[in-house]
N, C-alpha and C positions, 0 to 999 in steps of 0.2 A: 504494500500500500504506500501511498505518498504521505510522508510525515512532515508536519509543520509545527512551528512554535508561534504563539501569540505575540504580536508586537507590544512594546511598552505603551501603556495608556497615553502618556504624554505625547509620544511620537504619533499615535493615532489621532489624538486631538489636534495636533499641529497640521496633520494631513487633511483634516476636514474643517479647518479653522474658518475658511471663507464660505462655508455652506450653511444655509439657514434651515434646510430640510435634508436629512440624511436617511438613506435606507441601509440598514445593517443587514446584509444578506448572507445567510449560512448555506451550507451544502451538506446533504445527507450521505455523501460518499466517504472517501478516505478520512477527511478531516473530522468527521463525526466519530469514526472509530478511534482515532488518536486523541479525541476529546479537545479539539481546539476550535472547531468551526461548525458544530451542530446546533440544533435548536436551543439546547440548554446554554451553550456558550454564547449564542447570539443574545439571549435574554440577559445573561450576566454582564456581557460587555456593554450592551445598551444601557443597563443600569449604571455601570461605572462611568460611561460617557456622560450621562445626565448629572451624576455627582460632580464629575470633572468640569462640566459646563457651569454648574452652579458655583463652584469654587472660583472659576474664572469670570464670574459675573455675566455668563452667556445664557441666552434663552433661545433654544432651537428645537425643532421637531425631529424626533428620532423614531423611525419606523422599523419594525422587525419583520423579517421574512426569511424562511428557509425553504429551499427547493431541493428536488431530488438530486440533481447534479448540475454543476455550473460549467461542465465541459461538454454539454449536449444541448444543441439548439432546441430539441424537443421540449426541454424543461425550461429553457430561458425565454423562448418566444411568447408563451402565454402570460408572462409577467412583465413584458416590456413596457406596457402602459404604466405600471407602477415605477419602473426605472426612470421613465421620461418625465415623471411628475416631481422628481426630487432634484436637488442641486448636485448631489454627489452620492455615489454608491460606495459603501465600505464593504468589500467582499472578504468573507472569512473562508474562501476556498483557497486551493493551491494557486500557484502562479498561472497555471493553465486556465483555471476558471476565471481569474481576474481578467486575463487577456480576452477570453471569449465573450464574457459579458460586456467588456469594453468595446469589442468589435460590433456586437449586435445592438448595444444600447446607445450608440452615438445619437446625439451629441453629449449625453450625460457622462461626466468623468467617473471612472471607477478606480478606487485606490485599494491597496492590499491591507488587510488587518492582521495577516500572519506572514511569517517568513517560511517559505518552502525549503526543507532541508535535505531530505533524501528519500530513496525507495527502500523500505525495510519491512521487518517482521515484528510482531508483538510477542516478545518472549515471556513477559510477565505483566502484572498490573502496573501500568505506568512505565514500562520499559520497552523501548523500541531500538532495534539496531539495523544498520544499513546492510543490505544484502545484494543490491543490484545498482549499476550505474547506467543501465539502458544503453550499453555501448554499441548494440546492433550487430554483434558477431559473437554469439554465445558458444562457449567451450565447455559447458557444464557436463557434457557427455564424456569428456576426457578426464575432467578433474573430480569426478565423483559427486557432482551436484554442489560443489563449493566453489564460489566465484573468486578467482585470483585477482580480478580487476578491482572488485569492490572490497574484498576482505584482506588482501595483502596491502600493507601500508605503501609499498612501492609499485603495486600493480604488476608484479613480475609474472610472466607467463610460463617460464621454464624452470621451476624449482626455486628453492629458498635462496636468499642473498648470502647466507653464511653468517649473518650477525645475530640470529635468534639464539636463545638459550632457554632450556627447560620448556620448550614449546611456546615461549613468549617472544614477542617482537622486540627488536633492539630499540625501536623508536619509542615504544611505550610498553612497559612491563605488564600493563593491564590488558593489552591487546594480544590475543592468541595469534601465533604464527599461522597464517593461512596455509602455507605449504606443509606444515606439520599436520594440520587438520586434513588436508588433501591426502597426504601419505596414509594417515590412519584410516580414512574413509575408504580409499582404494584397497587397502589391505583387508578391511572388513568385507568388502565386496568381492574379494578374490580377483581384483583387477590391478594389482600392483605394477604389472608391466606397463600400464599407462603412464607411470611416472617417468618412463624412459622415452616417451614420445616427444619429439621436438615440435612445438607449436610455432609455425612460421611467424616472422615479424608481421604484426597485424596491419591491415589497412584501416586507418581511422576515418575513411570516407563514409563508413556506415554509422559513425558516431557524430557528435556535434560539429567536428571540424569540417564536415562536408556541407554545413549550412542546415537550416531547419529541415527536419526529416518528414517525409510523407509516406504513408502506407496505404496502398490501394488494393482492395479485394474486388476484382471485376465480377466475380460470381454474385457477391452481395449487391453490387451496384446494378447488375442486370435484373435481379429480383425486384429491387426498389423501383426501377424504371417500368417494369411490367405491372407492378401494383399501382403505380402512379397513373 
């Protein structure tokens, strides 16, 4: 899932300072699961903003709304009327949602209420860790389902750097050495020979270095055209 952190209240207040009517918009997707942008968080932030406005001697209207997903036009378009009735939208979605609502909601400005941090898993209550950098060229079938790009501090593709000790990374002793994890996983799977496979120098054209990425499924587009 996409993980994010709520911005500082003063920073948020500064970003909406020139707006007399603000829509605080949540998302029931990833940010609800990591508890920074769902309906409950929208209500709490709206309350904090009202308190902050009062402390600053400010009187403005703050509206609360949470939609299913801010990365899907299907859920944004029905509420565009409300978006265009306010001076500014404060989005509690990830950066993707902020941009898409901004695209569809012109000319109303949309500002972020959270910082998007990484793609990760929920290991425990209140604990998320990064597992994927969406690099566009997955090697998990070779590395036993453990990503060397996201989980190795140096993103090494062909074994450890030699600086780890007792299974911990030399950069941070609290970080597990990804290649130790890969070795142990491959051994448990009976695939330890994979450790000897040389992964070629990767082409980063499938990652962000090649510009904004697009994925097209012509089979789905054909179905959509037929239904339309």
